[in-house]
N, C-alpha and C positions, 0 to 999 in steps of 0.2 A: 657678151650675154651673161657672164659671170656677175658683172657689175650690175646689171638691170635687175636679175634676180635675187641679188642679196639686197638691194635697195627695197625691192617688193616685200622680201620676207622682212626686213627690218621695220618697213610701214606697217606690216600685219602684225608684227610682234609688239609694237608699243600701244596699236589700237586693241589689239585682243587683250593683252594685259591689263590696260587701262580700264577697259569694259568690264573684264572680271573682277578687278579690284573694288570697282566701284559696286558692281553687283553683289559681291561677297560682303558687303558693308551689311547686307541683312542677316549674315548669319552671324554677327558678332553677339547678339544676345542669345543665340541658339545653342545646342549642346555641341560639342566639338567635332561630333561626326559630320554635322553641316559642312564645316571648314574642311575636312578631310576629303570629302567628296568633291566639293568645290576645286579644291588645288589639283584633285586628279583630273577633273575636266578641263582646268586650264593648261596642266601639262600635256594632256593628250590632244588638244587643241594645237598647241606649238608644234608637236610632231607631225600632225597633218599639215600644218604650215611650211613645216621644213620640206617635206616631201613634195607638195604641190607646187610651192614657189622656188625652193631652193634647190630641188632635185637631191634631197638627203634622205636616204631612207634608215629606219632604226634595226638594228637586229639584236637579239637577246642571246647570249651563250651561256651554257651553264645552268640553265634554268633549273636543274635538280638542286642548284645550291642557293637559289633565292630563298632568304629566310621568309617564313610567313607568320612566325610568333616572335616573341622577345629575343632581337639579335643585336649584334654590334658588326656594322658593315665598315671596313676601311676602304676609302676610295681614293684612286687616284685623281689629281686635281688639274685638269688643263684649260677649262671653260666655265662659263657660267651654266652653262647646258649640263653639266655634271649634277647639280642641283636640282634645276626644274624636272629633269627625266625622270627623277626617283619617285615624284609624287604619283606617276602613272604607273611604276614598276612595282615598287613595294607596296604591301596592303596599307602601312602607317607608318611612313617616315617620319623621323624626327632628325632635324639637323644640329649639328652644333655649328654655332654662328656668332661671329663677333658683335660685340655689343651696338657697335656703330650703326649696324643695320636697324636697328630700333628706330633710329631717327628717320630714316626714310618713310615719307609719305605715304600713308596706306600699307605699304610693305610691312612696316615696323607693326602696327597693329593686328595684320594678320598673322605675322609671326608670333606675336604674343599668344594669338588666340589658338595657334596650333602648338602653343606649349613646346615651341623649339627651346632647345638649351643654349643659353646666351652666355657667352665666356668674355672676361675682360682680359686681353693678351697682356696686359702689363701687370697683372694681377698675382702672377707667378704662382707660388705654392698655394694661395688662398683661392685662386682660380681653378686649380687642379681639384681641389677639395670640393670646390661648387660642381666643377663637371661632373665629378664621380657623384656626388649626391644626387644631381638632377637626373643622372642616368639612371640611377637606382630607382627613382621616383618613376620615371617613364617605363622602365620594364615592368613595373608593376600594372601596366596597363598594355601589355604585350606589345611594344613600339619597337620598331627598327631604328636603334640609333645609328646614324651615319655621320661618319667623322673622316675629314681629310687630313691624314696624319702629316701632311706636308704643309698645313697651315695655311698655304696661298697657292693660287695657281702657278704651275710653272710651265716651262718652255716644252715644246715637243721635242723629243729625243733626248732631254735631260735627266739624268737620276734625280730621284728626289731626295730632299731634306728632311728626313723624318722627326718629328717633335715627341716629347714625352707623353703628350696628352693620350695616345692611344695606348701607351704602355700602362699607364696609371688606369686606365679604364679595365683593361685586360687582366690585371692583378686584382683589383679590387672587386670586380664583377664576378671573376672566377668563371668565366664562360668561353665558347669558342668565339673567334673573329672571322668574319667572312671577308676575305680580301676581294675588291672589285677593280679590273682592270678596265681600261676604255682607250677610245683613240679620238674622243671628242675635239681636242686641240687641232686636228687635221683638216677638221671640216667647219669648224666654231671658233675661229681664231678670236684674240684678244682685240682685234679691230673690227671692221666694217663687213670683209668679206665671209661669204658662207659658202663653202666650196662642194661640189655636188659629189655624191659616192655614198659609203654607208658608214653611220655612226654604229661601232658596236659596244654592247656593254658586257663583260665576259665575268662573271661571278665564279670564283675559283672557291675551291674544296676548301672548309673552313679550316682554322689553324685551332688544333685542340687545345683546351684551357690546360694549365699546370706547368708550361714552360717557363724556364728562368727567363729573366728579362732580357738579356743580351740576345739569348738563342731566339725568343719571340720577335724581337725588333729585325734581327738578321733574315729569319726565315720570311716575314710580313714583307721587307723590302725586296728582296729575293723574288719571290712570287709576283707581286705585284709590277716591278719594273720590268721582270722578264716577259710578263704576259703582255704588258703594253708595248715593250717594242717588238714582240711578233706581231702585233696588231698592225704597228706602223710599217712594219717590213712587208705587209701584205698589200699595202698601198691601195686599198680598198675605199 
């Protein structure tokens, strides 16, 4: 049954996403607000599809910590759904994404319209400077900049390898960082299967501004990895 439900959701995912991507072409000449609303509709549709077709519910914990204004969110990264979901949860999510994604048909256009922060992973110091510069610009529009400190999807149960991008944002923007733990990888794996249960997004108490780099990185990783393991141990 899990294979059938996974197949049905995959079919729905591609049909729904393709339909929305085509319909959203109409938003390209419009103000960005139209893009923001469309992305939220797409994300909520995926959540409904997960529930009805794959038997996966979505739970939000730590709602009091979900930012509503300008903020930095540092999230665990286990699956594609880590990205899709935030358009429905955060008021105006802005992701840090690798430049190669701009080459994906339609997706790249909508990503540019959404004014995502595009980084060149091979750019090193120049890429970090651009990351900070673009993040400062997005904060002027009270957006929630979402960054995956690990840089790429990790395996369930494995501690993260946290990259310096988040430390640069934390230092230069001089503002708190909201850690986000999740268990998406237990239900939406890197392959085909979508396993029934509950995907939990746990927004943790923000880490205050002003910590030394090493202390901040240690605190961030400890909070995210500890809370993520706790979700995995629940086995929901």
